[in-house]
mmCIF file of the C-alpha atoms, coordinates in Angstrom:
data_MODEL
# 
_entry.id   MODEL 
# 
loop_
_atom_site.group_PDB 
_atom_site.id 
_atom_site.type_symbol 
_atom_site.label_atom_id 
_atom_site.label_alt_id 
_atom_site.label_comp_id 
_atom_site.label_asym_id 
_atom_site.label_entity_id 
_atom_site.label_seq_id 
_atom_site.pdbx_PDB_ins_code 
_atom_site.Cartn_x 
_atom_site.Cartn_y 
_atom_site.Cartn_z 
_atom_site.occupancy 
_atom_site.B_iso_or_equiv 
_atom_site.pdbx_formal_charge 
_atom_site.auth_seq_id 
_atom_site.auth_comp_id 
_atom_site.auth_asym_id 
_atom_site.auth_atom_id 
_atom_site.pdbx_PDB_model_num 
ATOM 1   C CA . MET A 1 1   ? 7.816   -5.894  -16.410 1.00 0.00 ? 1   MET A CA 1 
ATOM 2   C CA . GLU A 1 2   ? 10.563  -4.833  -14.055 1.00 0.00 ? 2   GLU A CA 1 
ATOM 3   C CA . SER A 1 3   ? 9.948   -2.170  -11.403 1.00 0.00 ? 3   SER A CA 1 
ATOM 4   C CA . ARG A 1 4   ? 11.274  1.303   -12.189 1.00 0.00 ? 4   ARG A CA 1 
ATOM 5   C CA . LEU A 1 5   ? 11.986  2.326   -8.594  1.00 0.00 ? 5   LEU A CA 1 
ATOM 6   C CA . LYS A 1 6   ? 14.310  -0.002  -6.675  1.00 0.00 ? 6   LYS A CA 1 
ATOM 7   C CA . VAL A 1 7   ? 16.530  -0.046  -3.606  1.00 0.00 ? 7   VAL A CA 1 
ATOM 8   C CA . LEU A 1 8   ? 19.290  -2.672  -3.492  1.00 0.00 ? 8   LEU A CA 1 
ATOM 9   C CA . GLY A 1 9   ? 17.653  -4.454  -6.420  1.00 0.00 ? 9   GLY A CA 1 
ATOM 10  C CA . HIS A 1 10  ? 14.165  -4.684  -4.890  1.00 0.00 ? 10  HIS A CA 1 
ATOM 11  C CA . PRO A 1 11  ? 11.028  -2.717  -5.842  1.00 0.00 ? 11  PRO A CA 1 
ATOM 12  C CA . VAL A 1 12  ? 10.206  0.089   -3.398  1.00 0.00 ? 12  VAL A CA 1 
ATOM 13  C CA . HIS A 1 13  ? 6.407   0.037   -3.705  1.00 0.00 ? 13  HIS A CA 1 
ATOM 14  C CA . PRO A 1 14  ? 5.880   -3.392  -2.078  1.00 0.00 ? 14  PRO A CA 1 
ATOM 15  C CA . MET A 1 15  ? 8.291   -2.414  0.704   1.00 0.00 ? 15  MET A CA 1 
ATOM 16  C CA . LEU A 1 16  ? 6.173   0.614   1.574   1.00 0.00 ? 16  LEU A CA 1 
ATOM 17  C CA . VAL A 1 17  ? 2.694   -0.900  1.166   1.00 0.00 ? 17  VAL A CA 1 
ATOM 18  C CA . MET A 1 18  ? 2.786   -3.129  4.234   1.00 0.00 ? 18  MET A CA 1 
ATOM 19  C CA . PHE A 1 19  ? 2.967   -0.215  6.675   1.00 0.00 ? 19  PHE A CA 1 
ATOM 20  C CA . PRO A 1 20  ? -0.183  1.704   5.693   1.00 0.00 ? 20  PRO A CA 1 
ATOM 21  C CA . VAL A 1 21  ? -2.143  -1.526  5.227   1.00 0.00 ? 21  VAL A CA 1 
ATOM 22  C CA . ALA A 1 22  ? -1.200  -2.747  8.701   1.00 0.00 ? 22  ALA A CA 1 
ATOM 23  C CA . LEU A 1 23  ? -1.643  0.643   10.374  1.00 0.00 ? 23  LEU A CA 1 
ATOM 24  C CA . LEU A 1 24  ? -5.060  1.335   8.836   1.00 0.00 ? 24  LEU A CA 1 
ATOM 25  C CA . ALA A 1 25  ? -6.334  -2.189  9.512   1.00 0.00 ? 25  ALA A CA 1 
ATOM 26  C CA . THR A 1 26  ? -5.136  -1.981  13.114  1.00 0.00 ? 26  THR A CA 1 
ATOM 27  C CA . ALA A 1 27  ? -6.784  1.434   13.493  1.00 0.00 ? 27  ALA A CA 1 
ATOM 28  C CA . VAL A 1 28  ? -10.130 -0.031  12.464  1.00 0.00 ? 28  VAL A CA 1 
ATOM 29  C CA . LEU A 1 29  ? -9.673  -2.964  14.847  1.00 0.00 ? 29  LEU A CA 1 
ATOM 30  C CA . PHE A 1 30  ? -8.805  -0.603  17.720  1.00 0.00 ? 30  PHE A CA 1 
ATOM 31  C CA . ASP A 1 31  ? -11.813 1.587   16.922  1.00 0.00 ? 31  ASP A CA 1 
ATOM 32  C CA . VAL A 1 32  ? -14.134 -1.420  16.919  1.00 0.00 ? 32  VAL A CA 1 
ATOM 33  C CA . VAL A 1 33  ? -12.803 -2.546  20.310  1.00 0.00 ? 33  VAL A CA 1 
ATOM 34  C CA . ASP A 1 34  ? -13.003 1.031   21.638  1.00 0.00 ? 34  ASP A CA 1 
ATOM 35  C CA . THR A 1 35  ? -16.596 1.354   20.421  1.00 0.00 ? 35  THR A CA 1 
ATOM 36  C CA . VAL A 1 36  ? -17.749 -1.850  22.115  1.00 0.00 ? 36  VAL A CA 1 
ATOM 37  C CA . GLY A 1 37  ? -16.321 -0.787  25.469  1.00 0.00 ? 37  GLY A CA 1 
ATOM 38  C CA . GLY A 1 38  ? -12.564 -1.221  25.299  1.00 0.00 ? 38  GLY A CA 1 
ATOM 39  C CA . PRO A 1 39  ? -10.097 1.188   26.868  1.00 0.00 ? 39  PRO A CA 1 
ATOM 40  C CA . ASP A 1 40  ? -10.441 4.833   25.785  1.00 0.00 ? 40  ASP A CA 1 
ATOM 41  C CA . LEU A 1 41  ? -6.776  4.847   24.852  1.00 0.00 ? 41  LEU A CA 1 
ATOM 42  C CA . LEU A 1 42  ? -7.523  2.650   21.825  1.00 0.00 ? 42  LEU A CA 1 
ATOM 43  C CA . GLY A 1 43  ? -9.387  5.481   20.082  1.00 0.00 ? 43  GLY A CA 1 
ATOM 44  C CA . GLU A 1 44  ? -6.367  7.743   20.478  1.00 0.00 ? 44  GLU A CA 1 
ATOM 45  C CA . VAL A 1 45  ? -3.977  5.048   19.236  1.00 0.00 ? 45  VAL A CA 1 
ATOM 46  C CA . ALA A 1 46  ? -6.280  4.381   16.259  1.00 0.00 ? 46  ALA A CA 1 
ATOM 47  C CA . TYR A 1 47  ? -6.195  8.082   15.375  1.00 0.00 ? 47  TYR A CA 1 
ATOM 48  C CA . TRP A 1 48  ? -2.390  8.084   15.340  1.00 0.00 ? 48  TRP A CA 1 
ATOM 49  C CA . ASN A 1 49  ? -2.341  4.836   13.342  1.00 0.00 ? 49  ASN A CA 1 
ATOM 50  C CA . ILE A 1 50  ? -4.492  6.585   10.749  1.00 0.00 ? 50  ILE A CA 1 
ATOM 51  C CA . THR A 1 51  ? -2.165  9.588   10.769  1.00 0.00 ? 51  THR A CA 1 
ATOM 52  C CA . VAL A 1 52  ? 0.956   7.520   10.122  1.00 0.00 ? 52  VAL A CA 1 
ATOM 53  C CA . GLY A 1 53  ? -0.951  5.202   7.759   1.00 0.00 ? 53  GLY A CA 1 
ATOM 54  C CA . LEU A 1 54  ? -1.925  8.173   5.596   1.00 0.00 ? 54  LEU A CA 1 
ATOM 55  C CA . VAL A 1 55  ? 1.678   9.366   5.363   1.00 0.00 ? 55  VAL A CA 1 
ATOM 56  C CA . GLY A 1 56  ? 2.832   5.846   4.498   1.00 0.00 ? 56  GLY A CA 1 
ATOM 57  C CA . GLY A 1 57  ? 0.010   5.465   1.993   1.00 0.00 ? 57  GLY A CA 1 
ATOM 58  C CA . LEU A 1 58  ? 1.031   8.627   0.184   1.00 0.00 ? 58  LEU A CA 1 
ATOM 59  C CA . LEU A 1 59  ? 4.656   7.452   0.015   1.00 0.00 ? 59  LEU A CA 1 
ATOM 60  C CA . ALA A 1 60  ? 3.538   4.053   -1.304  1.00 0.00 ? 60  ALA A CA 1 
ATOM 61  C CA . ALA A 1 61  ? 1.336   5.794   -3.900  1.00 0.00 ? 61  ALA A CA 1 
ATOM 62  C CA . VAL A 1 62  ? 4.262   7.837   -5.183  1.00 0.00 ? 62  VAL A CA 1 
ATOM 63  C CA . ALA A 1 63  ? 6.416   4.712   -5.504  1.00 0.00 ? 63  ALA A CA 1 
ATOM 64  C CA . GLY A 1 64  ? 3.569   2.792   -7.159  1.00 0.00 ? 64  GLY A CA 1 
ATOM 65  C CA . SER A 1 65  ? 3.043   5.593   -9.678  1.00 0.00 ? 65  SER A CA 1 
ATOM 66  C CA . PHE A 1 66  ? 6.481   4.913   -11.158 1.00 0.00 ? 66  PHE A CA 1 
ATOM 67  C CA . ASP A 1 67  ? 5.487   1.327   -11.944 1.00 0.00 ? 67  ASP A CA 1 
ATOM 68  C CA . LEU A 1 68  ? 1.963   2.253   -13.087 1.00 0.00 ? 68  LEU A CA 1 
ATOM 69  C CA . LEU A 1 69  ? 3.282   4.764   -15.610 1.00 0.00 ? 69  LEU A CA 1 
ATOM 70  C CA . ALA A 1 70  ? 5.628   2.126   -17.048 1.00 0.00 ? 70  ALA A CA 1 
ATOM 71  C CA . ILE A 1 71  ? 2.865   -0.409  -17.761 1.00 0.00 ? 71  ILE A CA 1 
ATOM 72  C CA . PRO A 1 72  ? 2.037   -0.461  -21.486 1.00 0.00 ? 72  PRO A CA 1 
ATOM 73  C CA . THR A 1 73  ? -1.314  1.073   -22.428 1.00 0.00 ? 73  THR A CA 1 
ATOM 74  C CA . GLY A 1 74  ? -4.017  -1.281  -23.679 1.00 0.00 ? 74  GLY A CA 1 
ATOM 75  C CA . THR A 1 75  ? -2.941  -4.201  -21.489 1.00 0.00 ? 75  THR A CA 1 
ATOM 76  C CA . ARG A 1 76  ? -4.902  -5.980  -18.794 1.00 0.00 ? 76  ARG A CA 1 
ATOM 77  C CA . ALA A 1 77  ? -2.103  -5.004  -16.409 1.00 0.00 ? 77  ALA A CA 1 
ATOM 78  C CA . LYS A 1 78  ? -2.747  -1.308  -17.122 1.00 0.00 ? 78  LYS A CA 1 
ATOM 79  C CA . ARG A 1 79  ? -6.487  -1.725  -16.454 1.00 0.00 ? 79  ARG A CA 1 
ATOM 80  C CA . VAL A 1 80  ? -5.858  -3.629  -13.217 1.00 0.00 ? 80  VAL A CA 1 
ATOM 81  C CA . GLY A 1 81  ? -3.174  -1.119  -12.222 1.00 0.00 ? 81  GLY A CA 1 
ATOM 82  C CA . LEU A 1 82  ? -5.537  1.817   -12.727 1.00 0.00 ? 82  LEU A CA 1 
ATOM 83  C CA . LEU A 1 83  ? -8.252  0.061   -10.723 1.00 0.00 ? 83  LEU A CA 1 
ATOM 84  C CA . HIS A 1 84  ? -5.698  -0.690  -7.968  1.00 0.00 ? 84  HIS A CA 1 
ATOM 85  C CA . ALA A 1 85  ? -4.545  2.944   -7.914  1.00 0.00 ? 85  ALA A CA 1 
ATOM 86  C CA . GLY A 1 86  ? -8.128  4.260   -7.933  1.00 0.00 ? 86  GLY A CA 1 
ATOM 87  C CA . ALA A 1 87  ? -9.146  2.006   -5.062  1.00 0.00 ? 87  ALA A CA 1 
ATOM 88  C CA . ASN A 1 88  ? -6.113  3.116   -3.058  1.00 0.00 ? 88  ASN A CA 1 
ATOM 89  C CA . LEU A 1 89  ? -6.928  6.753   -3.762  1.00 0.00 ? 89  LEU A CA 1 
ATOM 90  C CA . ALA A 1 90  ? -10.457 6.156   -2.458  1.00 0.00 ? 90  ALA A CA 1 
ATOM 91  C CA . VAL A 1 91  ? -9.033  4.557   0.702   1.00 0.00 ? 91  VAL A CA 1 
ATOM 92  C CA . ILE A 1 92  ? -6.656  7.480   1.274   1.00 0.00 ? 92  ILE A CA 1 
ATOM 93  C CA . LEU A 1 93  ? -9.462  10.012  0.748   1.00 0.00 ? 93  LEU A CA 1 
ATOM 94  C CA . LEU A 1 94  ? -11.850 8.176   3.087   1.00 0.00 ? 94  LEU A CA 1 
ATOM 95  C CA . PHE A 1 95  ? -9.280  7.839   5.858   1.00 0.00 ? 95  PHE A CA 1 
ATOM 96  C CA . ALA A 1 96  ? -8.177  11.460  5.318   1.00 0.00 ? 96  ALA A CA 1 
ATOM 97  C CA . ALA A 1 97  ? -11.788 12.589  5.825   1.00 0.00 ? 97  ALA A CA 1 
ATOM 98  C CA . ILE A 1 98  ? -11.999 10.473  8.983   1.00 0.00 ? 98  ILE A CA 1 
ATOM 99  C CA . TRP A 1 99  ? -8.714  11.969  10.175  1.00 0.00 ? 99  TRP A CA 1 
ATOM 100 C CA . VAL A 1 100 ? -9.943  15.544  9.634   1.00 0.00 ? 100 VAL A CA 1 
ATOM 101 C CA . VAL A 1 101 ? -13.187 14.890  11.525  1.00 0.00 ? 101 VAL A CA 1 
ATOM 102 C CA . ARG A 1 102 ? -11.290 13.323  14.419  1.00 0.00 ? 102 ARG A CA 1 
ATOM 103 C CA . LEU A 1 103 ? -8.654  16.067  14.398  1.00 0.00 ? 103 LEU A CA 1 
ATOM 104 C CA . ASN A 1 104 ? -11.285 18.710  15.124  1.00 0.00 ? 104 ASN A CA 1 
ATOM 105 C CA . ALA A 1 105 ? -13.390 16.625  17.514  1.00 0.00 ? 105 ALA A CA 1 
ATOM 106 C CA . ASP A 1 106 ? -13.368 16.823  21.302  1.00 0.00 ? 106 ASP A CA 1 
ATOM 107 C CA . SER A 1 107 ? -12.445 13.147  21.412  1.00 0.00 ? 107 SER A CA 1 
ATOM 108 C CA . ARG A 1 108 ? -10.164 11.263  19.011  1.00 0.00 ? 108 ARG A CA 1 
ATOM 109 C CA . ALA A 1 109 ? -12.443 8.216   19.290  1.00 0.00 ? 109 ALA A CA 1 
ATOM 110 C CA . ALA A 1 110 ? -14.494 7.005   16.365  1.00 0.00 ? 110 ALA A CA 1 
ATOM 111 C CA . GLY A 1 111 ? -17.952 5.559   16.552  1.00 0.00 ? 111 GLY A CA 1 
ATOM 112 C CA . GLY A 1 112 ? -21.191 5.373   14.639  1.00 0.00 ? 112 GLY A CA 1 
ATOM 113 C CA . ALA A 1 113 ? -20.879 6.690   11.092  1.00 0.00 ? 113 ALA A CA 1 
ATOM 114 C CA . LEU A 1 114 ? -17.089 7.126   11.249  1.00 0.00 ? 114 LEU A CA 1 
ATOM 115 C CA . LEU A 1 115 ? -16.658 3.483   12.140  1.00 0.00 ? 115 LEU A CA 1 
ATOM 116 C CA . VAL A 1 116 ? -18.892 2.447   9.234   1.00 0.00 ? 116 VAL A CA 1 
ATOM 117 C CA . VAL A 1 117 ? -16.796 4.565   6.842   1.00 0.00 ? 117 VAL A CA 1 
ATOM 118 C CA . GLU A 1 118 ? -13.624 2.983   8.253   1.00 0.00 ? 118 GLU A CA 1 
ATOM 119 C CA . ILE A 1 119 ? -14.993 -0.516  7.678   1.00 0.00 ? 119 ILE A CA 1 
ATOM 120 C CA . VAL A 1 120 ? -15.977 0.363   4.091   1.00 0.00 ? 120 VAL A CA 1 
ATOM 121 C CA . ALA A 1 121 ? -12.514 1.860   3.481   1.00 0.00 ? 121 ALA A CA 1 
ATOM 122 C CA . LEU A 1 122 ? -10.901 -1.271  4.933   1.00 0.00 ? 122 LEU A CA 1 
ATOM 123 C CA . ALA A 1 123 ? -12.983 -3.467  2.605   1.00 0.00 ? 123 ALA A CA 1 
ATOM 124 C CA . ILE A 1 124 ? -11.852 -1.381  -0.378  1.00 0.00 ? 124 ILE A CA 1 
ATOM 125 C CA . LEU A 1 125 ? -8.262  -1.694  0.865   1.00 0.00 ? 125 LEU A CA 1 
ATOM 126 C CA . GLY A 1 126 ? -8.624  -5.477  0.961   1.00 0.00 ? 126 GLY A CA 1 
ATOM 127 C CA . ILE A 1 127 ? -9.867  -5.522  -2.635  1.00 0.00 ? 127 ILE A CA 1 
ATOM 128 C CA . SER A 1 128 ? -7.048  -3.223  -3.689  1.00 0.00 ? 128 SER A CA 1 
ATOM 129 C CA . ALA A 1 129 ? -4.472  -5.421  -1.959  1.00 0.00 ? 129 ALA A CA 1 
ATOM 130 C CA . TRP A 1 130 ? -5.815  -8.396  -3.911  1.00 0.00 ? 130 TRP A CA 1 
ATOM 131 C CA . LEU A 1 131 ? -5.507  -6.357  -7.131  1.00 0.00 ? 131 LEU A CA 1 
ATOM 132 C CA . GLY A 1 132 ? -1.890  -5.551  -6.204  1.00 0.00 ? 132 GLY A CA 1 
ATOM 133 C CA . GLY A 1 133 ? -1.227  -9.258  -5.780  1.00 0.00 ? 133 GLY A CA 1 
ATOM 134 C CA . GLU A 1 134 ? -2.840  -9.891  -9.150  1.00 0.00 ? 134 GLU A CA 1 
ATOM 135 C CA . LEU A 1 135 ? -0.504  -7.331  -10.726 1.00 0.00 ? 135 LEU A CA 1 
ATOM 136 C CA . VAL A 1 136 ? 2.620   -8.963  -9.307  1.00 0.00 ? 136 VAL A CA 1 
ATOM 137 C CA . ASP A 1 137 ? 1.795   -12.659 -9.077  1.00 0.00 ? 137 ASP A CA 1 
ATOM 138 C CA . ARG A 1 138 ? -0.384  -13.072 -12.152 1.00 0.00 ? 138 ARG A CA 1 
ATOM 139 C CA . LEU A 1 139 ? 0.673   -10.266 -14.476 1.00 0.00 ? 139 LEU A CA 1 
ATOM 140 C CA . GLY A 1 140 ? 4.356   -9.979  -13.513 1.00 0.00 ? 140 GLY A CA 1 
ATOM 141 C CA . VAL A 1 141 ? 4.360   -6.238  -12.868 1.00 0.00 ? 141 VAL A CA 1 
ATOM 142 C CA . GLY A 1 142 ? 7.396   -5.189  -10.849 1.00 0.00 ? 142 GLY A CA 1 
ATOM 143 C CA . VAL A 1 143 ? 9.108   -8.544  -11.301 1.00 0.00 ? 143 VAL A CA 1 
ATOM 144 C CA . ASP A 1 144 ? 12.757  -8.595  -12.317 1.00 0.00 ? 144 ASP A CA 1 
ATOM 145 C CA . ARG A 1 145 ? 13.189  -9.784  -15.905 1.00 0.00 ? 145 ARG A CA 1 
ATOM 146 C CA . ASP A 1 146 ? 15.798  -12.324 -14.748 1.00 0.00 ? 146 ASP A CA 1 
ATOM 147 C CA . ALA A 1 147 ? 13.622  -13.710 -11.942 1.00 0.00 ? 147 ALA A CA 1 
ATOM 148 C CA . GLY A 1 148 ? 13.637  -17.446 -11.440 1.00 0.00 ? 148 GLY A CA 1 
ATOM 149 C CA . LEU A 1 149 ? 14.233  -20.165 -8.886  1.00 0.00 ? 149 LEU A CA 1 
ATOM 150 C CA . ASP A 1 150 ? 17.999  -20.013 -9.461  1.00 0.00 ? 150 ASP A CA 1 
ATOM 151 C CA . ALA A 1 151 ? 18.368  -16.270 -10.141 1.00 0.00 ? 151 ALA A CA 1 
ATOM 152 C CA . PRO A 1 152 ? 21.497  -14.648 -8.714  1.00 0.00 ? 152 PRO A CA 1 
ATOM 153 C CA . SER A 1 153 ? 21.345  -12.278 -5.736  1.00 0.00 ? 153 SER A CA 1 
ATOM 154 C CA . SER A 1 154 ? 19.930  -8.840  -6.419  1.00 0.00 ? 154 SER A CA 1 
ATOM 155 C CA . LEU A 1 155 ? 23.067  -7.423  -4.807  1.00 0.00 ? 155 LEU A CA 1 
ATOM 156 C CA . ARG A 1 156 ? 25.252  -8.864  -7.564  1.00 0.00 ? 156 ARG A CA 1 
ATOM 157 C CA . PRO A 1 157 ? 25.756  -6.785  -10.701 1.00 0.00 ? 157 PRO A CA 1 
ATOM 158 C CA . PRO A 1 158 ? 24.055  -8.009  -13.899 1.00 0.00 ? 158 PRO A CA 1 
ATOM 159 C CA . ALA A 1 159 ? 25.896  -10.689 -15.890 1.00 0.00 ? 159 ALA A CA 1 
ATOM 160 C CA . ALA A 1 160 ? 26.900  -8.233  -18.655 1.00 0.00 ? 160 ALA A CA 1 
ATOM 161 C CA . VAL A 1 161 ? 28.643  -5.978  -16.150 1.00 0.00 ? 161 VAL A CA 1 
ATOM 162 C CA . GLN A 1 162 ? 30.381  -8.958  -14.530 1.00 0.00 ? 162 GLN A CA 1 
ATOM 163 C CA . ARG A 1 163 ? 31.759  -10.104 -17.880 1.00 0.00 ? 163 ARG A CA 1 
ATOM 164 C CA . ILE A 1 164 ? 33.323  -6.684  -18.499 1.00 0.00 ? 164 ILE A CA 1 
ATOM 165 C CA . GLY A 1 165 ? 35.065  -6.904  -15.122 1.00 0.00 ? 165 GLY A CA 1 
ATOM 166 C CA . ASP A 1 166 ? 36.256  -10.451 -15.878 1.00 0.00 ? 166 ASP A CA 1 
ATOM 167 C CA . VAL A 1 167 ? 38.021  -9.400  -19.110 1.00 0.00 ? 167 VAL A CA 1 
# 
């Protein structure tokens, strides 16, 4: 099933996903290091990673919704897609709650219960990332219908359009 939202022939959702995943994972890493005695600056950087990660996550969710809505009902891909979307929603909500607590706190550092929630959210994110891989690699969601080892460049017009120009 080909992606519904593309830029220059490539699906948008996978392009956007890497940023929130990396930012949120790095935020948790920085908070762990900050909690065990690292520089205080790491807590502040983690907070801003979460901020930008949430924005990126929302953009990725919007792009992913286009593909999710196009998956036929009653398929394994639809079930996996809904589970993937639900897990990502949980991650966004957990990190949003962490962000709100840290926004209103005297210090932007995490610790204790917040760090535990971050680690749980990161574990859910890892599961969701695996589900996203399952959707693409195993179930073919978002894959161009003409994909193959010798497929033409995505920047070239489809063969039918080329033939009209050749006439």
